[in-house]
N, C-alpha and C positions, 0 to 999 in steps of 0.2 A: 406187322398184322393188319394194321389197315389197309393196305392195298392188298392181301390177301383176302378180306371181307371183300373189299370192291369188286376184286376179280368172280368171287364168288358170286354176289349179287347179282352183275352183268352176266356171267353165264345162266344162271336162273331165269331172270330176262328174255334172254335170246331165246332159253328152250321154252319158255309161256308164249313167245312170238311164233316160235315155230308153230307151237302147237294149236294156236289160234289159226295162222293162217293156214294150215294143212297143206302145205306147201303150195298154192296155189292152184290147191284142187277143189272139191264142190262145195269145201264152205264157203269160198271166192264168190262163186258163181249163186248161190242160193238156189233158188226153184229153178232154175235154168233160164229164165227169160229175161233176166238182166244182169250184167257183169257193173261191176264199181272198176273205173280207170281212176288214176289220180292224176294232179296235175302238180309239182310244185315248183315252187321259185318264189322271188320278190314279188307279190304283188298288191302290196301298200308302202314298201319302202323307199329308201332315196334313190335307189335304182328301178324302180319298177317299170320307166319306161323302157326297158329293155325285155323286160317280161311279159308283160299286159300283150303286147301282140302275137307273142307265139301260143300266147292262151286262149287268145281270140281265135288265132288261126285252128286251134284244138277243136274249140266249142264248134267252130262253122263245120269243121270234119265230120264229128259224131254227129251233130243235130242233121244235117246232109245224110249220114249212114240212117240215125232212125227213122226220119222221114220215108224211108224205103218200109217200112212195116214190116225189120226182119225179124225172124223167130228167135235171135239173142238181141236185144236191145243194151244200149251202153250208158251209163251214167256217169257225167263226169265229177268229179269231188276235187275241189280246191282245196290247197293244202298252202299259207300264204306265210312263207317263213320269211319273210323278209331279205334273205338272201345269209343269212345267220346262222352256220353250222350246227350250234346247238339247237338251235331252234328247230330245226332241219330235224335232228335228231330225236326230238319231241315228239313231232308228228308226226314223223313214219312210223311210231310206236303205235299210235292209235289210228292210222292207214292202214296196217296189219294185223295189231290185234283187233279193237273192235270194229272199223269200217269196213276189214277183210277185203280192200284191193283185191283187183287181181293183175294190175301192169300198172305201172307211172311213165306218165310224160314227163321229163326233166330228171334228178333237178337243174335247175334253168343255169345256176354258176357253178364252178368248179368247188369251192370250198367245201359247199352244201353234199357236193355229189361224193367228194370223199368222204365225208363225214357217215353218209350213210350206207356207201354201196355195199360195206361187208352185210349190214341186215337183212338186204333188197337179195344180195346173195343165199345169203344161209335160209332163208324164206321163200323162195325160188319164185320172186316178183319180178320178173322183164321190165325194164328201164330202157326208154328212149329219150334221148336228151338234145333237144332244138338248138343250146345254145352252151354249154359247158367246156371250154376249149384246153385244160390245161393237160400238157399230154402225158403225165404222170396216171392219168385216168384209166389209160388202158394198158396201162404195166402191173395192176394189180392182181392177174389172172382170174377177174371177175368174166362169169362167163352167161352172165343174165342181164350186162351192161352194154349199152349202145349210144351213140350219137351221129346225128345227121350232119353236123358240122367237120369241118378242119380242124386240127387242133393249132395250138400255137408254136409247134415246131413247122408248121405249114404258112401259118401266118405269119409269124416274126419277122423270118427270113423272105417272106413275099414282102411285106410292108418294106423294111430295109433294103431290100436289092431295088426296089423301087425307086426309092430315094436314093440311093447310090447311083441310079440310071440316069435318073430325073436331073439331081446335081451336083453331083459327082466331089462329095464331102472330102474331106482331111480331118474334121475331128467331129465326135460326136456327144454325148450329155445323154447319159440315158436314166428315169426316173421312173420310180414306181412305188405305191405303199406300202401296207404287211402282208396284204390279203393273198391268197393263194393264188389267183388268177395273175394280180398283177407283177407278182414275183416271177410266175414262169415266162409271161411274156416277154417283161423285161430282161432274162436271162437268153433269149430265142433273139432278142434283137442285139444283145450285146455278142452274142457267140457270132452272128452273122458279120457285124460290123469289124469284127477283130482278125476275123478270117479273108474279110477283103480289105485289108491293110488300113481301115478305118481307128485312127486314133479314139480310143474309147473313154470318158468317166462316168463315175456312177455317183447316185443318192435316194436312199429310202428313206420314207418319211411314215408315221403310224398311222394308219387308216382315219382315226378319228382326231390327228394335229390340229389346233386353233387355227394356224396359218402355216403357210409354206416359205416364212421368209426366210429361213435359214438355206434352203433349198435353191431360193432366185440367188442368191448371193453367191452360193456357188457356182452354179449357173453363168451368173455374169460375169465372174472371176475367170473360168474357163475359155468365155468367148467361142461357142463350139458352133459350126456349120449347123449341124440339125440337132435338136432336140425329140427325142421318142419320148412316150411315156406309157407304163404298161398298166393299164388300171380303168375303173370307172368315170362315167361324165360328173358325177357329183363331185368327186375330187378333180377328174382333169376339167373342169371348168373354171370354176376358183382359181386353181394353180394356174393356168393360161393366162387367166387378169391380171395375176399377180408378178409374174412372167414379165408380161408387156407392161404392168404397170413400173416394174424397176427395171425399164428399157431393154430388155432381152428384148432383137427381130429376129432371131434366128426361126427356120421354118420349124413350126411344132405337129409332130406327129403322132398316132396312137391307134389303140386298134379298135376290135367291135365292141368292146364294154363302154366307149364313149362314141358311139354311133347311134346318135339323139339330138334332138335339137335343144335339149337343155344344157349342152356343151357350149351351144351358143351362148343362147340365153342367159347364162351363169359367167360366161367371159367376159359377154358384150360383143356387140356383133364386129365391133372395130378388132377390138382382140383377136377372136376369132377367124378374121378374114385370112385365108389362104391354108388353114390347118385343112392337113392330109388325116383321114381315119381309112383304116385297113379293114375290113370283114371276109368270113368266110359263107357271108351271104347274098343275096341279091335281091334288093328291093326293085320292086317294081318303079318304074320314073311314074311322077308327079301326072296324074291326066291320062294314064294308058289306059286303055280300054281290053286289056285281058280277059279273059273270063274269069280267073282267081279275083283280082283287083275289084273287081265290077260285082263279083259274089260279095267279098268281104266288105267294102265300102256301104252295100248295099246293107247288109245286117249289122254293121259299128259306125255307120255314118261317119267313119272316118279312112282317110287311103291305108293302105297295108303298109307296115312300119318294118324296124329291124324284126327277124328269126318270126315275121307271121307265116312265112311260105313255108321257113322251114319246122313251125308247130303244127301247122296243117299235115305235111309229111310224116313228123313222126308221129300224128295221132291216125293216119292213113295207115303204117305199118301194122298198126295194131289190127286195125279196124279190117286189113285185110285177111290177118291171122284169124279172126273172129267168123268171116262170113268161108271163110276154111274149113269151119267147124270147131275150132280150139277154144274152149271156154276155161280153162286152168291154166296158170302159170307156167308150167312146164311145157305143156303143148304150143303154148303161144310162141315161147320161147324156143325152142324147136323151129317154129316155121319161120321164124327172126332170122335164123341162121341160112334161108333160103329165099328167101323176100328179094325181089328182083323188080320194081317198075319206074316210070317217068313220073317221078313227083312236080310240084308246081317249082321247086325248086333247084331240082336235079335227078339224076338217076337216083335211085335209094337202093341202096344194095351194100351189105355190110361183112367185112374182114372177121377173120375168126374171130378177132380181138374184141370187137365193137364198133371198131372206126369204121367209117365213111370210103367205101371204094374212089368217091370223087372228093378231090382237094383242092378246088377252085379257090382264088382269092378274089376281091372286086377292090378297087379304093374308091373311094367319097375324097371328095375338098369342097369344105367352104368357100362360098362363091356369092357375093353379093347378100350377105347372111343366111345364104340355105344354104342346104348340103346336098353334094349334085354327085349323082353317079357316073364315073370315069371309065368305068368301066372293069376287064381283069386288069390284074396288076401287071402282067406281062405286056398288055399292048396300051393302056392307059397312059396319059399325056396330062401331066400337071398345070395349073394354070399359075402365071406370075412367076 
């Protein structure tokens, strides 16, 4: 009975949201002069280093658009989920119900994307994530969901195959914590290694584990040629430090969730040296003078970092829809089905299930205490 009452309450809440949102119709667009576009992700939490750059990219795109004095302006509203699915669920209720957003850039992470995708779908709020990579997100039948990055079924195999080509490992140890993204990427690592004849052992620890000594002991006993971690830098940095402190010297590789200087600072430069990081992103090299990097640095006084270009492109996809005269969630979503433009990160075009047409993966490596872009995974050469 308690379960029945919970279901009834959830249904009532969903109906109320649908009524407030009006299916992304005129109630979202107010007097027609300004549309509210949400951005959701971890803006102040432990992994905010991954989310602030795409948030900045989205701000840059929207500010540039508004500066042209268009008939319909856009207001970017931030929703700081701190990467927590339960917090995202609460925030999206506000975003749809009282704030009446028309579209959403994000969520940034996979767990929160899974948690609120159904609400976005029911209320006809189109979303474009700049960074959520769990493969399962594209398998929910959502028609209002999109992302501009390749998923972990592309990222995991690309990283694993790069390591196999570079190091010819016979054994690998795959590690993750228990977050949605972490497990998904670790699954992809494991599957690829096994398919290529690499013997695999695996371990998983709780996200908030006080230390990783148990995992370190298992890895040390296994003495693998390769270690891969499916997770974020908040856990990856301390894990890498403890592995090195424990005498484990095998090459350490991870994915986009750890592509941040804080991986190096948390592990310590000596421990992080040589670590490999894959990402379905292409971060402009430091010192580059390309147009986007120049504009980004001028506005934020910092060079573009992970997913900055993807945040800009996700916003631009929505901006292009509005430029074409679409001011409701439903019509913006219909436009996104046909969008096809050269973004700053890649060509932006979506498949029917919301996945991007382009699935390139780049490889980065910690060299001299800094993260260096080695290029596409199919062409990159490892250092050391």
